[in-house]
C-alpha positions, 0 to 999 in steps of 0.5 A: 147804250141806253146810259149815253145821251145823243151826242156820246152815241154821235161821237161813239158811232163817229170813232168806230166810223173812223176806226173802220176806216182807217182798216180799210185803208190799212188792208187797200192800200198797204196789206193788198198791194204787198200780197200781189208784190210778193206773189209777182216776185214769187212768180217771176222767180218761178219763172226765171228758174224754169228758163235757168233749168230749160237753157242747162238743159239744152246745152251739152255737156261740157268736158271737166278738165282735170288739172293735176299738179304733174301736169302744171308743172310740165306745162309752165316749166321749172321753177329755179330757186335764185338768191340775190346777190350783193356787192 
């Protein structure tokens, strides 16, 4: 930069050094921790999912109970409709 005096070159250098420092801090204090945390959470969910699948595969299948309307009526009894009588 031949047109800049020595004072301008120093200020320019300090400005770009400050920008580089800010970029460095942004990457190492913000982006990298978010990346690590995201990776850890994904790994934790994957392990939890694998454990749940393994647990479901080892558990014996439970018989499904079919509920029909006629079966429910016989166990509950008859429904008697009544009207309120006023004196």
